[in-house]
C-alpha atoms as an extended CHARMM CRD file, in Angstrom:
* protein
*
       109  EXT
         1         1  MET       CA             68.5290000000     -104.2580000000       26.7560000000  PROA      1               0.0000000000
         2         2  LEU       CA             65.2480000000     -102.7600000000       25.7500000000  PROA      2               0.0000000000
         3         3  LEU       CA             62.4310000000     -104.6300000000       27.9140000000  PROA      3               0.0000000000
         4         4  GLU       CA             60.4740000000     -104.1500000000       24.7020000000  PROA      4               0.0000000000
         5         5  LYS       CA             63.0480000000     -106.7610000000       22.6880000000  PROA      5               0.0000000000
         6         6  ILE       CA             62.2370000000     -108.9430000000       25.6470000000  PROA      6               0.0000000000
         7         7  ILE       CA             58.5140000000     -108.6530000000       25.9600000000  PROA      7               0.0000000000
         8         8  GLU       CA             58.8190000000     -109.8750000000       21.7160000000  PROA      8               0.0000000000
         9         9  SER       CA             61.5800000000     -112.3510000000       22.5140000000  PROA      9               0.0000000000
        10        10  ILE       CA             59.9220000000     -114.5900000000       25.1230000000  PROA      10              0.0000000000
        11        11  ASP       CA             56.1980000000     -114.3580000000       24.6340000000  PROA      11              0.0000000000
        12        12  LEU       CA             55.2430000000     -112.3040000000       27.8230000000  PROA      12              0.0000000000
        13        13  GLU       CA             52.1780000000     -110.2970000000       27.8540000000  PROA      13              0.0000000000
        14        14  LEU       CA             51.7110000000     -107.0890000000       29.2240000000  PROA      14              0.0000000000
        15        15  VAL       CA             49.3560000000     -106.0520000000       31.3720000000  PROA      15              0.0000000000
        16        16  THR       CA             49.6730000000     -102.6780000000       32.2020000000  PROA      16              0.0000000000
        17        17  GLY       CA             52.5360000000     -100.2070000000       31.6930000000  PROA      17              0.0000000000
        18        18  ASP       CA             54.7100000000      -98.0070000000       28.8880000000  PROA      18              0.0000000000
        19        19  VAL       CA             57.3450000000     -100.1370000000       27.6740000000  PROA      19              0.0000000000
        20        20  GLU       CA             59.2490000000      -97.8580000000       25.4770000000  PROA      20              0.0000000000
        21        21  GLY       CA             62.3240000000      -96.7790000000       26.5250000000  PROA      21              0.0000000000
        22        22  LYS       CA             63.0750000000      -98.8920000000       29.1090000000  PROA      22              0.0000000000
        23        23  GLU       CA             66.5880000000     -100.5570000000       29.3050000000  PROA      23              0.0000000000
        24        24  ILE       CA             66.8870000000     -103.5570000000       31.2210000000  PROA      24              0.0000000000
        25        25  LYS       CA             70.3170000000     -104.8670000000       32.6150000000  PROA      25              0.0000000000
        26        26  LYS       CA             69.6820000000     -106.8570000000       35.5840000000  PROA      26              0.0000000000
        27        27  GLY       CA             67.1930000000     -108.6700000000       37.3590000000  PROA      27              0.0000000000
        28        28  TYR       CA             65.9580000000     -110.4690000000       40.3370000000  PROA      28              0.0000000000
        29        29  THR       CA             63.9630000000     -113.7170000000       40.8860000000  PROA      29              0.0000000000
        30        30  SER       CA             62.2250000000     -113.7880000000       44.0530000000  PROA      30              0.0000000000
        31        31  ASP       CA             59.4440000000     -114.0470000000       46.0620000000  PROA      31              0.0000000000
        32        32  LEU       CA             60.7470000000     -113.0680000000       49.6290000000  PROA      32              0.0000000000
        33        33  LEU       CA             59.7060000000     -109.4890000000       49.5090000000  PROA      33              0.0000000000
        34        34  SER       CA             62.8070000000     -108.6520000000       52.1070000000  PROA      34              0.0000000000
        35        35  GLU       CA             64.9700000000     -110.4310000000       50.0810000000  PROA      35              0.0000000000
        36        36  VAL       CA             64.3760000000     -108.4520000000       47.2050000000  PROA      36              0.0000000000
        37        37  MET       CA             64.8920000000     -105.2930000000       48.7400000000  PROA      37              0.0000000000
        38        38  ALA       CA             67.8140000000     -106.6490000000       50.4930000000  PROA      38              0.0000000000
        39        39  SER       CA             69.2260000000     -107.5000000000       47.0340000000  PROA      39              0.0000000000
        40        40  GLY       CA             70.0070000000     -103.9300000000       46.0530000000  PROA      40              0.0000000000
        41        41  ASN       CA             68.0210000000     -102.6190000000       42.8070000000  PROA      41              0.0000000000
        42        42  SER       CA             67.2920000000     -104.6560000000       39.4490000000  PROA      42              0.0000000000
        43        43  ASP       CA             65.8090000000     -103.2800000000       36.3010000000  PROA      43              0.0000000000
        44        44  ILE       CA             63.2250000000     -106.7780000000       36.3200000000  PROA      44              0.0000000000
        45        45  TRP       CA             61.6460000000     -108.7240000000       38.7950000000  PROA      45              0.0000000000
        46        46  ILE       CA             60.6250000000     -112.3960000000       38.7140000000  PROA      46              0.0000000000
        47        47  THR       CA             57.8730000000     -113.6350000000       41.3730000000  PROA      47              0.0000000000
        48        48  VAL       CA             54.6570000000     -115.3410000000       42.0350000000  PROA      48              0.0000000000
        49        49  GLN       CA             53.8220000000     -112.3780000000       44.1470000000  PROA      49              0.0000000000
        50        50  SER       CA             51.0850000000     -110.6340000000       42.7350000000  PROA      50              0.0000000000
        51        51  HSD       CA             49.3680000000     -108.2070000000       45.9800000000  PROA      51              0.0000000000
        52        52  SER       CA             50.4390000000     -104.2590000000       45.8540000000  PROA      52              0.0000000000
        53        53  ASN       CA             53.3040000000     -104.4010000000       48.4210000000  PROA      53              0.0000000000
        54        54  ILE       CA             55.3690000000     -105.8060000000       45.2820000000  PROA      54              0.0000000000
        55        55  VAL       CA             54.8300000000     -101.9940000000       43.3090000000  PROA      55              0.0000000000
        56        56  ALA       CA             56.3950000000     -100.7620000000       46.5210000000  PROA      56              0.0000000000
        57        57  VAL       CA             59.3000000000     -102.7590000000       46.8930000000  PROA      57              0.0000000000
        58        58  ALA       CA             59.6060000000     -101.9580000000       42.8590000000  PROA      58              0.0000000000
        59        59  THR       CA             59.8300000000      -98.5910000000       43.7050000000  PROA      59              0.0000000000
        60        60  ILE       CA             61.9590000000      -98.8820000000       46.5540000000  PROA      60              0.0000000000
        61        61  ILE       CA             64.6300000000     -100.9670000000       44.5150000000  PROA      61              0.0000000000
        62        62  GLY       CA             64.3600000000      -99.2360000000       41.2110000000  PROA      62              0.0000000000
        63        63  VAL       CA             62.8070000000     -102.2530000000       39.4370000000  PROA      63              0.0000000000
        64        64  LYS       CA             61.3120000000     -100.9050000000       35.7740000000  PROA      64              0.0000000000
        65        65  ALA       CA             59.1080000000     -104.2580000000       35.2720000000  PROA      65              0.0000000000
        66        66  ILE       CA             57.6140000000     -107.0930000000       37.2880000000  PROA      66              0.0000000000
        67        67  VAL       CA             57.3370000000     -110.5190000000       35.4700000000  PROA      67              0.0000000000
        68        68  LEU       CA             54.2230000000     -112.1650000000       36.9710000000  PROA      68              0.0000000000
        69        69  VAL       CA             54.7830000000     -116.2090000000       36.4110000000  PROA      69              0.0000000000
        70        70  ASN       CA             52.5850000000     -119.2940000000       36.1360000000  PROA      70              0.0000000000
        71        71  GLY       CA             49.4950000000     -117.9490000000       34.7140000000  PROA      71              0.0000000000
        72        72  ARG       CA             48.7530000000     -115.7690000000       37.7290000000  PROA      72              0.0000000000
        73        73  GLU       CA             46.5990000000     -112.7950000000       37.5860000000  PROA      73              0.0000000000
        74        74  TYR       CA             47.7810000000     -109.4570000000       38.7560000000  PROA      74              0.0000000000
        75        75  THR       CA             45.0180000000     -107.9170000000       41.8920000000  PROA      75              0.0000000000
        76        76  GLN       CA             43.1820000000     -104.1530000000       40.2010000000  PROA      76              0.0000000000
        77        77  ASP       CA             45.2100000000     -102.8320000000       43.3430000000  PROA      77              0.0000000000
        78        78  THR       CA             48.2770000000     -104.0820000000       41.9670000000  PROA      78              0.0000000000
        79        79  MET       CA             47.1000000000     -102.8920000000       38.6010000000  PROA      79              0.0000000000
        80        80  ASP       CA             46.3170000000      -98.7880000000       39.6420000000  PROA      80              0.0000000000
        81        81  LYS       CA             49.3130000000      -98.6820000000       41.8860000000  PROA      81              0.0000000000
        82        82  ALA       CA             51.9990000000     -100.0050000000       38.9780000000  PROA      82              0.0000000000
        83        83  LYS       CA             49.9240000000      -97.3870000000       36.6650000000  PROA      83              0.0000000000
        84        84  GLU       CA             51.1750000000      -94.0960000000       39.0470000000  PROA      84              0.0000000000
        85        85  GLU       CA             54.5170000000      -95.4810000000       39.7580000000  PROA      85              0.0000000000
        86        86  ASP       CA             55.1020000000      -96.4260000000       36.1120000000  PROA      86              0.0000000000
        87        87  ILE       CA             55.9120000000      -99.6360000000       36.3730000000  PROA      87              0.0000000000
        88        88  CYS       CA             55.5000000000     -102.5500000000       34.1790000000  PROA      88              0.0000000000
        89        89  LEU       CA             53.6320000000     -105.5830000000       34.9700000000  PROA      89              0.0000000000
        90        90  LEU       CA             54.0980000000     -108.5010000000       32.8310000000  PROA      90              0.0000000000
        91        91  ARG       CA             52.6320000000     -112.1460000000       32.7440000000  PROA      91              0.0000000000
        92        92  SER       CA             53.7990000000     -115.3310000000       31.6760000000  PROA      92              0.0000000000
        93        93  LYS       CA             52.2460000000     -118.8160000000       32.0440000000  PROA      93              0.0000000000
        94        94  GLN       CA             55.5620000000     -120.4430000000       32.3440000000  PROA      94              0.0000000000
        95        95  ASP       CA             57.4470000000     -120.5720000000       35.8180000000  PROA      95              0.0000000000
        96        96  ALA       CA             60.2800000000     -118.6170000000       37.4390000000  PROA      96              0.0000000000
        97        97  PHE       CA             62.7880000000     -120.6600000000       36.0240000000  PROA      97              0.0000000000
        98        98  VAL       CA             62.1540000000     -120.6020000000       32.6530000000  PROA      98              0.0000000000
        99        99  ILE       CA             61.5630000000     -117.1700000000       32.7440000000  PROA      99              0.0000000000
       100       100  THR       CA             64.7940000000     -116.1390000000       34.6160000000  PROA      100             0.0000000000
       101       101  GLY       CA             66.9130000000     -118.3330000000       32.3450000000  PROA      101             0.0000000000
       102       102  LYS       CA             65.6710000000     -116.8740000000       29.1870000000  PROA      102             0.0000000000
       103       103  ILE       CA             65.8930000000     -113.1280000000       30.1580000000  PROA      103             0.0000000000
       104       104  TYR       CA             69.6720000000     -114.2280000000       31.6260000000  PROA      104             0.0000000000
       105       105  ALA       CA             70.6420000000     -115.8550000000       28.5120000000  PROA      105             0.0000000000
       106       106  MET       CA             69.1220000000     -112.9600000000       26.5950000000  PROA      106             0.0000000000
       107       107  LEU       CA             70.8890000000     -109.7470000000       28.3380000000  PROA      107             0.0000000000
       108       108  GLN       CA             74.1290000000     -112.0760000000       28.6060000000  PROA      108             0.0000000000
       109       109  GLY       CA             74.1880000000     -112.5870000000       24.7580000000  PROA      109             0.0000000000
């Protein structure tokens, strides 16, 4: 499923990045960076972490988009690094459980 469709369907805010043509097939939800790295590759990652290390982890495992939940804000350093690595940063006021469920349902349907 195209990332653009996910953003529109569940009302995510695009903070930075180019969503065009990014295909999302699987995702992961976690706040532990080591767990995310051990999970293998994912296309979209849902978390409450906003520091720049999330971009490094995303780059290692091939994440195309990170969804920051609970209305949290990314740091400027994180936004700058995400631009460099072509990783989309998204935000939601909803919690991780709700966003994960919505994205999962879209990917299954």
